[in-house]
C-alpha positions as CSV (number, residue, x, y, z in Angstrom):
1,M,117.4,318.3,62.9
2,R,120.0,315.5,63.0
3,R,119.5,312.0,64.6
4,P,121.7,311.5,67.6
5,R,124.7,309.3,67.0
6,G,125.2,306.0,68.6
7,E,121.7,304.6,67.9
8,P,122.1,301.7,65.4
9,G,119.5,300.2,63.2
10,S,117.2,301.4,60.6
11,R,113.9,303.4,61.0
12,A,111.5,301.7,63.4
13,P,107.9,301.3,62.4
14,R,105.6,303.9,63.9
15,P,103.8,302.5,66.9
16,T,100.5,304.1,65.9
17,E,100.3,302.5,62.4
18,G,97.1,300.4,62.2
19,A,95.7,302.0,65.4
20,T,92.4,303.9,65.6
21,C,93.2,307.6,65.7
22,A,91.1,310.6,66.8
23,G,90.4,312.7,63.8
24,P,90.5,316.5,63.7
25,G,88.1,318.0,66.1
26,E,87.4,314.7,67.8
27,S,88.2,314.3,71.5
28,W,89.7,311.2,73.1
29,S,89.8,310.1,76.7
30,P,91.3,307.0,78.3
31,S,89.1,304.0,79.1
32,P,88.1,303.9,82.8
33,N,88.2,300.1,82.7
34,S,91.8,300.0,81.6
35,M,92.8,302.5,84.3
36,L,91.0,300.5,86.9
37,R,92.7,297.2,85.9
38,V,96.1,298.8,86.1
39,L,95.4,300.6,89.4
40,L,94.3,297.4,91.0
41,S,97.6,295.7,90.2
42,A,100.6,296.5,92.3
43,Q,103.0,296.5,89.4
44,A,102.2,296.4,85.7
45,S,104.3,293.9,83.6
46,A,105.8,294.9,80.3
47,T,103.6,292.5,78.4
48,R,100.5,293.9,80.0
49,L,101.6,297.5,79.3
50,S,102.1,296.7,75.6
51,G,98.5,295.7,75.3
52,L,97.1,298.6,77.4
53,L,99.1,301.2,75.5
54,L,97.6,300.7,72.1
55,L,96.0,304.1,72.4
56,P,95.3,306.8,69.8
57,P,98.2,309.2,69.3
58,V,97.8,312.7,70.6
59,Q,97.7,315.2,67.8
60,T,98.0,318.9,67.9
61,C,94.7,319.4,66.1
62,C,92.7,317.7,68.9
63,L,94.6,319.0,71.9
64,G,93.9,322.6,71.2
65,P,96.2,325.6,71.8
66,S,98.2,325.9,74.9
67,K,100.3,328.5,76.6
68,W,103.3,327.3,74.5
69,G,101.7,328.8,71.4
70,D,100.8,325.5,69.6
71,R,99.4,325.8,66.2
72,P,97.8,323.3,63.9
73,P,99.9,321.6,61.2
74,G,100.7,323.9,58.3
75,G,100.1,327.1,60.3
76,G,102.9,329.3,61.5
77,P,106.7,329.3,61.0
78,H,107.3,326.5,63.6
79,A,104.8,324.0,62.2
80,G,107.5,322.0,60.4
81,P,110.0,321.6,63.3
82,V,107.2,320.8,65.7
83,Q,105.9,318.0,63.5
84,G,109.4,316.8,63.0
85,L,110.1,316.5,66.7
86,Q,106.9,314.5,67.1
87,R,108.0,312.0,64.4
88,L,111.4,311.7,66.1
89,L,109.8,311.0,69.4
90,E,107.5,308.4,67.9
91,Q,110.6,306.7,66.2
92,A,112.9,306.7,69.3
93,R,114.5,303.3,69.9
94,S,115.4,303.8,73.6
95,P,114.3,305.8,76.6
96,G,117.6,307.6,76.5
97,E,116.9,308.8,73.0
98,L,113.5,310.0,74.0
99,L,115.0,312.1,76.8
100,R,117.7,313.5,74.5
101,W,115.2,314.6,72.0
102,L,113.2,316.5,74.6
103,G,116.3,317.9,76.4
104,Q,118.2,319.0,73.3
105,N,115.3,320.9,71.6
106,P,113.7,323.1,74.3
107,T,112.5,325.7,71.8
108,K,110.6,323.2,69.8
109,V,109.0,321.1,72.6
110,R,105.3,321.7,73.0
111,A,102.8,320.4,75.6
112,H,101.5,317.7,73.3
113,H,105.0,316.2,72.9
114,Y,105.1,314.9,76.5
115,P,102.1,312.5,76.1
116,V,103.8,311.3,72.9
117,A,107.0,310.6,74.8
118,L,105.2,308.8,77.6
119,R,103.3,306.6,75.1
120,R,106.5,305.8,73.2
121,L,108.2,304.9,76.5
122,G,105.4,302.4,77.3
123,Q,105.8,300.8,73.8
124,L,109.5,300.5,74.3
125,L,109.0,298.8,77.7
126,G,106.6,296.4,76.2
127,S,108.6,295.6,73.1
128,R,109.6,292.0,72.3
129,P,111.7,289.9,72.4
130,Q,114.0,292.0,74.6
131,P,113.0,295.5,75.9
132,P,115.8,298.0,76.1
133,P,117.3,298.7,79.6
134,V,116.0,301.7,81.4
135,E,118.0,303.6,84.0
136,Q,116.1,305.0,87.0
137,A,117.8,308.4,86.4
138,T,116.3,308.5,82.9
139,L,112.8,308.1,84.3
140,Q,113.4,310.7,86.9
141,D,114.7,313.2,84.4
142,L,111.6,312.6,82.2
143,S,109.4,313.1,85.2
144,Q,111.2,316.4,86.1
145,L,110.7,317.6,82.5
146,I,107.0,317.0,82.7
147,I,106.6,318.4,86.2
148,R,108.5,321.6,85.2
149,N,106.3,322.1,82.1
150,C,102.9,320.8,83.2
151,P,101.6,324.2,84.3
152,S,101.5,325.1,80.6
153,F,99.5,322.0,79.7
154,D,95.8,322.2,78.7
155,I,93.3,320.0,80.6
156,H,93.2,317.3,77.9
157,T,97.0,317.0,77.9
158,I,97.1,316.7,81.7
159,H,94.5,313.9,81.6
160,V,96.4,312.0,78.9
161,C,99.7,312.4,80.8
162,L,98.1,311.4,84.1
163,H,96.6,308.3,82.5
164,L,99.8,307.2,80.8
165,A,101.9,307.8,84.0
166,V,99.6,305.5,85.9
167,L,99.8,302.8,83.1
168,L,103.6,303.1,83.1
169,G,103.7,302.3,86.8
170,F,104.7,305.7,88.3
171,P,103.6,305.6,91.9
172,S,100.3,307.4,92.7
173,D,102.0,309.3,95.6
174,G,105.1,310.1,93.5
175,P,106.0,313.6,92.4
176,L,104.9,313.1,88.7
177,V,101.4,311.9,89.5
178,C,101.0,314.4,92.3
179,A,102.0,317.3,90.1
180,L,99.7,316.3,87.3
181,E,96.8,315.7,89.7
182,R,97.4,319.1,91.3
183,E,97.3,320.8,87.9
184,R,94.1,318.8,87.1
185,R,92.3,320.0,90.3
186,F,93.6,323.5,89.7
187,R,91.8,323.6,86.3
188,L,88.5,322.3,87.6
189,P,85.8,325.0,87.6
190,P,85.4,326.5,91.1
191,K,82.5,325.3,93.1
192,P,79.9,328.0,93.7
193,P,79.7,329.2,97.3
194,P,76.8,327.9,99.3
195,P,73.9,330.3,99.3
196,L,73.6,332.4,102.4
197,Q,70.8,331.3,104.7
198,P,68.4,334.2,105.1
199,V,67.1,335.1,108.5
200,L,63.6,333.7,108.6
201,R,60.8,335.2,110.5
202,G,58.1,333.1,112.2
203,G,55.8,332.7,109.2
204,Q,58.8,332.0,106.9
205,R,60.1,329.4,109.3
206,L,56.8,327.7,109.3
207,E,56.7,327.7,105.5
208,A,60.3,326.4,105.4
209,A,59.5,323.7,107.9
210,L,56.6,322.4,105.8
211,S,59.1,321.9,102.9
212,C,61.8,320.3,105.1
213,P,62.6,316.6,104.4
214,R,63.3,316.1,108.1
215,F,59.6,316.6,108.6
216,L,58.9,312.9,108.3
217,R,60.4,312.1,111.7
218,H,58.9,314.6,114.1
219,P,56.5,316.8,112.1
220,Q,54.3,318.0,115.0
221,Q,57.3,319.3,117.1
222,H,58.7,321.2,114.1
223,L,55.4,322.8,113.3
224,I,54.6,323.7,116.8
225,R,57.9,325.4,117.4
226,S,57.7,327.3,114.1
227,L,54.1,328.4,114.8
228,A,55.0,329.5,118.3
229,G,57.7,331.8,117.0
230,A,55.4,333.5,114.5
231,R,53.7,336.8,115.1
232,P,50.1,337.2,114.0
233,E,50.9,339.5,111.1
234,E,53.4,337.0,109.8
235,L,50.8,334.2,109.4
236,T,49.6,334.8,105.9
237,P,46.7,332.8,104.2
238,H,49.3,331.0,102.0
239,V,51.3,329.8,105.1
240,M,48.1,328.6,106.9
241,V,46.8,326.8,103.8
242,L,50.1,325.0,103.6
243,L,49.8,324.0,107.2
244,A,46.2,322.8,106.8
245,Q,47.0,320.8,103.7
246,H,50.0,319.2,105.4
247,L,47.9,318.1,108.5
248,A,45.2,316.7,106.2
249,R,47.6,314.9,103.9
250,H,49.6,313.2,106.7
251,R,46.6,312.6,109.0
252,L,48.2,314.7,111.8
253,R,45.5,315.4,114.4
254,E,47.4,318.0,116.4
255,P,45.0,320.1,118.5
256,Q,47.4,323.0,119.0
257,L,47.9,323.4,115.3
258,L,44.2,322.9,114.4
259,E,43.2,325.5,116.9
260,A,45.7,327.9,115.4
261,I,44.1,327.5,112.0
262,A,40.6,328.0,113.4
263,H,41.6,331.2,115.2
264,F,43.3,332.5,112.1
265,L,40.1,331.8,110.1
266,V,38.0,333.8,112.6
267,V,40.4,336.7,112.8
268,Q,40.9,337.0,109.0
269,E,37.3,336.3,108.1
270,A,36.8,339.5,106.1
271,Q,39.9,338.9,104.0
272,L,39.2,335.3,103.1
273,N,37.2,334.0,100.2
274,S,35.5,330.6,100.0
275,K,38.3,329.1,97.8
276,V,40.8,329.7,100.6
277,V,38.3,328.8,103.4
278,Q,37.6,325.3,101.8
279,K,41.4,324.5,102.2
280,L,41.5,325.8,105.8
281,V,38.5,323.8,106.8
282,L,39.6,320.6,105.1
283,P,41.7,319.2,108.0
284,F,38.9,319.6,110.5
285,G,36.5,317.3,108.6
286,R,39.2,314.8,107.5
287,L,40.7,314.5,111.0
288,N,37.3,314.5,112.7
289,Y,38.2,317.4,114.9
290,L,35.7,320.1,116.0
291,P,37.7,323.1,117.3
292,L,37.1,324.7,120.6
293,E,37.1,328.2,119.0
294,Q,33.5,329.4,119.8
295,Q,33.3,331.7,116.7
296,F,34.3,328.9,114.3
297,M,30.8,327.9,113.2
298,P,29.3,331.4,113.2
299,C,32.2,332.6,111.1
300,L,31.8,329.8,108.5
301,E,28.0,330.4,108.3
302,R,28.7,334.1,107.5
303,I,31.3,333.2,104.9
304,L,28.9,330.7,103.3
305,A,26.1,333.3,103.2
306,R,28.4,335.8,101.6
307,E,30.3,333.5,99.1
308,A,27.9,330.6,98.3
309,G,26.9,331.9,94.9
310,M,30.5,332.8,93.8
311,A,32.3,329.5,94.0
312,P,29.8,326.5,93.9
313,L,32.5,323.8,94.3
314,A,34.2,325.5,97.2
315,T,30.8,326.0,98.9
316,V,30.0,322.3,98.6
317,N,33.5,321.3,99.8
318,I,33.0,323.4,103.0
319,L,29.7,321.8,103.6
320,M,31.2,318.3,103.2
321,S,33.8,319.1,105.9
322,L,31.0,320.3,108.2
323,C,28.9,317.2,107.4
324,Q,31.7,315.0,108.7
325,L,31.6,317.1,111.9
326,R,27.8,316.9,112.1
327,C,27.5,320.7,111.9
328,L,25.5,321.4,108.8
329,P,24.0,324.9,108.7
330,F,20.3,324.9,107.6
331,R,20.7,328.2,105.7
332,A,23.5,326.9,103.5
333,L,21.5,323.7,102.8
334,H,18.5,325.7,101.6
335,F,20.8,327.4,99.1
336,V,22.6,324.4,97.7
337,F,19.4,322.4,97.3
338,S,17.6,325.3,95.6
339,P,16.6,324.8,91.9
340,G,18.6,327.8,90.9
341,F,21.9,326.4,92.4
342,I,21.3,322.9,90.9
343,N,20.5,324.3,87.5
344,Y,23.6,326.5,87.7
345,I,26.0,323.7,88.5
346,S,24.5,321.4,85.8
347,G,26.3,323.3,83.1
348,T,29.7,323.5,84.8
349,P,32.7,321.1,84.3
350,H,32.6,319.9,87.9
351,A,28.8,319.1,87.7
352,L,29.3,315.3,88.5
353,I,31.4,315.8,91.6
354,V,29.1,318.5,92.9
355,R,26.1,316.2,92.4
356,R,27.9,313.4,94.3
357,Y,28.6,315.7,97.2
358,L,25.1,317.0,97.1
359,S,23.9,313.3,97.3
360,L,26.0,312.7,100.4
361,L,24.6,315.9,101.9
362,D,21.0,314.8,101.1
363,T,21.7,311.4,102.7
364,A,23.0,313.2,105.8
365,V,19.9,315.4,105.9
366,E,17.6,312.4,105.7
367,L,19.5,310.4,108.4
368,E,20.7,313.1,110.8
369,L,18.6,316.2,110.4
370,P,14.9,315.2,111.0
371,A,14.1,318.9,111.8
372,Y,15.1,320.1,108.4
373,R,12.2,321.3,106.3
374,G,13.8,322.9,103.3
375,P,14.4,321.7,99.7
376,R,16.1,318.5,99.0
377,L,18.1,317.1,96.0
378,P,15.7,315.8,93.3
379,R,15.9,312.0,92.8
380,R,16.9,312.4,89.2
381,Q,20.0,314.3,90.3
382,Q,21.1,311.9,92.9
383,V,24.2,309.7,92.6
384,P,24.3,306.3,94.4
385,I,26.5,306.6,97.5
386,F,26.4,303.1,99.0
387,P,26.5,299.7,97.1
388,Q,23.1,298.7,95.7
389,P,22.6,295.7,98.0
390,L,22.8,298.0,101.1
391,I,20.1,300.5,100.0
392,T,17.1,298.3,99.4
393,D,14.5,297.1,101.9
394,R,14.9,293.5,100.7
395,A,18.7,293.7,101.3
396,R,18.2,295.0,104.8
397,C,16.1,291.9,105.6
398,K,18.8,289.6,104.2
399,Y,21.9,291.4,105.5
400,R,21.8,292.3,109.2
401,V,25.6,292.8,109.8
402,V,28.1,294.8,107.9
403,L,31.8,293.9,108.4
404,M,33.8,297.1,108.7
405,L,37.5,296.6,107.8
406,R,39.4,299.1,109.8
407,E,42.8,299.5,108.1
408,R,45.7,301.6,109.5
409,W,45.1,304.5,107.1
410,H,41.4,304.7,108.3
411,F,42.6,306.4,111.5
412,C,44.5,309.6,112.3
413,R,48.2,309.1,112.7
414,D,49.3,307.9,116.1
415,G,45.8,307.6,117.4
416,R,42.5,305.6,117.5
417,V,40.3,308.4,116.0
418,L,38.6,307.4,112.7
419,L,39.1,309.8,109.8
420,G,36.0,311.9,109.2
421,S,35.0,310.1,106.0
422,R,35.2,306.7,107.7
423,A,33.3,307.9,110.7
424,L,30.6,309.4,108.5
425,R,30.2,306.1,106.6
426,E,29.8,304.0,109.7
427,R,27.4,306.5,111.3
428,H,25.2,306.5,108.3
429,L,25.1,302.7,108.0
430,G,24.2,302.5,111.6
431,L,21.4,305.0,111.1
432,M,20.1,302.9,108.2
433,G,19.5,299.9,110.6
434,Y,22.7,297.8,110.0
435,Q,24.6,296.2,112.8
436,L,28.3,297.0,112.4
437,L,31.1,294.6,113.2
438,P,34.4,296.4,113.3
439,L,37.5,294.3,112.3
440,P,40.6,296.1,113.6
441,F,43.7,295.8,111.5
442,E,45.8,294.5,114.5
443,E,43.5,291.5,114.9
444,L,43.3,290.8,111.1
445,E,47.1,290.9,110.7
446,S,47.5,288.3,113.5
447,Q,45.5,285.7,111.7
448,R,47.5,283.1,109.8
449,G,45.8,281.3,106.9
450,L,42.2,281.0,105.8
451,P,41.0,278.5,108.5
452,Q,42.2,280.8,111.3
453,L,40.6,283.8,109.7
454,K,37.2,281.9,109.4
455,S,37.5,280.9,113.0
456,Y,38.1,284.5,114.0
457,L,35.1,285.8,112.1
458,R,32.9,283.0,113.5
459,Q,33.8,284.0,117.0
460,K,33.0,287.7,116.2
461,L,29.6,286.8,114.9
462,Q,28.8,284.5,117.8
463,A,29.5,287.4,120.1
464,L,26.6,289.2,118.4
465,G,24.3,286.2,118.6
466,L,24.7,285.3,114.9
467,R,25.9,282.3,113.0
468,W,28.2,282.0,109.9
469,G,26.2,282.7,106.7
470,P,23.5,280.7,104.9
471,E,24.7,277.1,104.7
472,G,22.9,274.0,103.3
473,G,19.8,276.0,102.3
474,D,19.1,277.2,105.9
475,R,17.7,280.8,106.1
476,R,20.4,281.9,108.6
477,P,21.4,285.6,109.0
478,G,24.0,286.6,106.4
479,I,26.8,289.1,106.3
480,G,27.3,292.2,104.2
481,G,30.7,293.8,103.5
482,G,31.7,297.4,104.2
């Protein structure tokens, strides 16, 4: 292949000498920072382009095969001419010479030659002291060559050409950039079609509603509508357990939904075991709600009598929910306080938590069920429930008032009903002889600073006929915390 005539001067040094090159098998991609800097400027100066275009040369070994039949160096009959054309492009001394090499050798031009030509064009425009003149027609012809052949480029070649075209100042809405961008989008993997939304039945709608992120705004309305559209046979234990857990977790005291759970429990009594029942009963105790369903308690008593010996922890969980509702069945208490049941749970992994629940039940029996005459929890098996200062006779003489801090989360959501566990605690402290002084969170949040808080507490105590703590050695009534 002969050098075109009319181009004086000796061989120009290769622009890629001394630059970092991507080796065989290594991929190369343009720097996002450099692209951003050029895109933010309206026009890139020649000096700026010379610094930005010190990029690794594109080699056939890293671009991969294309539709033009590229082969790595040394392979195939056209390897020598293809490499020779790349050297000529890298040594071109003017934009016109670049264009002539590409136009005069159509059978030897491969896809990777176009990024080489664009890179050499940028180096020529940034050369010093005097860059060669560039005719607009030359740039347009080079653009048309790339546009005509870019359908055969692989994705890496398209990315490189697109990056270099932007660096060289080709307009983003011009034909060259638009053609390369169109080919880039065409080669992107197709997006998978959105999954078809199945037609959900009532029970499925309820289960889907429980998993919906929009639940946080109006959960009750979504649940009620989903429940209203469900037929009885569509309400499975799994769906109703999800509903019960959601109500308990988010403190939603919604009577219509709680009544639906109670009715489901009564209707499906024969098919439910105690492990499922404990989850269905949980929101009633936590939300301090005794359902209107007349068969609710008789149904639970029958389930406890049938399942008590099969799942000890589930049995105690059910009784704890009923304890918060003040509906403890004597027959079930006889069973869980029996020596056989206590000995059985002592060797299980959940022995400590069961003993704690049994201690709470034993306290409830002592304070709330004077008519109970059955077995009780032995003292050696009891776990302390209240702080030690509140369970001794001496403490009851010293502390006459217990301050009850009522935080926002101590109540059911959007209401003034105490959660079952908080109501049980206050009820038992009152039955133990303490005078309770509730401190609502709205009043506490309005106090600014320690002096104002002390004044607020002093006024609360004075309303009960008490004074602020023992001061100066006086034996004045003190205060206990709760």
